[in-house]
N, C-alpha and C positions, 0 to 999 in steps of 0.2 A: 612123895608128891604130894600138892594142893589140893585141896577140892574147892568146892565153892560155900566163898565166907555171904554172911548175911553183906556187910558192911563192909568195903575193901579197904587196906592198909594205903594208906594215901603218901605216895612220893614220889613227885618228879625224878626219872630214869632214864636211861638211857634206854630200855627195852621195857616203855609203857606205854599205853592205849593210846599214846597221841602218834604211835607208828602205824597203827591202825584205821587213825582218823585224819589223820596229811590224803589222806588217798579219797578219803571224800571228798577233802576241802581245795584239792588239786580237779577233778574227775569232776562237781559240782560245776566251777565256773567257767572253766574250758567249755562245757556243753555249752550254755550261755552264750562264749562269747566265739563260737564259731558254729551256731548253729543261725539262719537268717531273722533278720529282726521280726519278719510278722512271725513266723515259727518262735521264735521268741514273746513276740506281744499271747499268740496262741496259748502258749504254756504258764506263764503269768499271768495269765487274767483272773483275775478276780472281781473283776467291776459289778458281777449282779452277786456277790454277796452281801447279807443283810446284818445290820449287828450283834447281832447274838453270834451269827457265821465267823463274824469277825476276831469276837472277844473268843470263841473258845477255838479256833485256830492258832491267836493268840495266846492262849494259854497252853494248846499244845507243843508251839514252837521253842514257849518259856522251860517246859521243861526240858526239852529234849537238848535244848542247851542246856542248863544246868545236867544234863546224863553225860554230853560232851565235856564239859568241864571236870567232873570227877575221873569222866574217861582217861584225861589229859595226864591227870596226876594218879593213878593207878599202873603199877608196875604189869605187866602181863606176866599171867600164871603164868607160862614156859614149861614149865617143868612136868602141868600134869594133862590129864586127857584133858579136860576140858577144853583147855586151850586150843587141841586139833577140833574138836569139835567148833567151837567158838570162833577159828580161824577158817574152817571149812563154809561157816552159815556166811560171814563174811565175803568170804570170796565169791560164792555162792552170789546174793549178794549184787555185789555191786558188779557182777559181769550179766549178770539180768538185768540190772539200773542200765544199764552201757545199752543190751540190746533192746531194752524196752523206747529210748529215746530213742535210738535209731528207728524204730518202728513208725515213733512217735512225728520225728523228721521227714521220712521218705511218704508221707501221708499230705496227700492234697488238702489244701487250705481248705475249701469245701466239702471236704468228707468228714463223718468221723472216724476216730482209729481204731480199727479193725483188724492191722494185720499183725501176724508174728506172736509177740507175749501176749498180745491183747485181744487172742480167740480165746485165751482162757483166763485172762481177768480183763476189770473192766479198768485197773488201776493198776496195772503192775508196778510203774515208777516206786509210789507211795509202797505197796508191797515190799517189794525189791532191797530198797532202804531199809525198811525196817526191817527185814530179813538182813540186813548188813548192820544195823547197829546193834541188835538182842545179838548177834554174832559177835560185838566186841563186847557185851552186855557179859559174854560167857567167855571171853579170853580171857578178862581181866578176872576171872571169877568172882565173882562180884550179883547174890541174888536180890541185893537193894538196887542196882540200876537194873536190872533186866522188867523187876517189878516196876520201878517205879518211870521205864520209858515204856512197857503195857500198859501204865495210867494213861500216859500220854498218848496212847494211838485210840482211849475213847473219846477222849475229845477230839481225834483228829478224826475220830470218823463222819464228827459234821462237818468238814473240811470236802471229807471223800461227793457225803451228800447234795453238797453246795454248787462241787465241779460236777455231780453229775446231771441236776438240776439245769445248770446252764449249761451240755451239752443236749439236755431234751429241749431247750428252749429255741438252741442254735440249729441242731441237724432232724428235729421235730420225729416223724415215722420212723426213721433209720436207725435212729439213736436206740428209740423206745422199742423196735424188732431186735436191734441188738442187746438192752438191754436183759430182752427173753432168755436168751439163748446165751448168752455168757457170766458167769460168777462178779463177784464184787469185788472180791477175792480168795484169787483162785481157786479153791473146794469150797468156800461158802457164797449162796445165790444172797 
């Protein structure tokens, strides 16, 4: 039985972490292809970000890319209990992200998104994708990747705040009321 190691042994194998990440790489672009152009524009809009927000978002994305590269060349810890935990978290995260995107896409453009998973989190897409990647870090059995990805989430928090500020500007009081009722990250206000 393999237990979590600090740094994973790097080896490109058939049963590697890439088997999990491929689902992120398929689902993310597919979402962007199938959603209407105006919804895609709202989903990707970063026009209100200031220089600091852009910089910290870039740092977060760079760390996430590094985590993904290491996961690609790390064998899955299939024979461990941690693999089952990681696979479960990864699966729940991916299902949750797809549900959150559906909630986002089915909301009229002139309204803030407050349906479905957005009733219990103001940022379910980011949160659920984070759960999936944390699951992948556990599935390959690496504390280093788990901690490194957690570090990226600190920088990503600035990205989340910037998105919420943009929603406040766009939707005004309706979004402000929503913020009072709904936690940012599921259980954390």
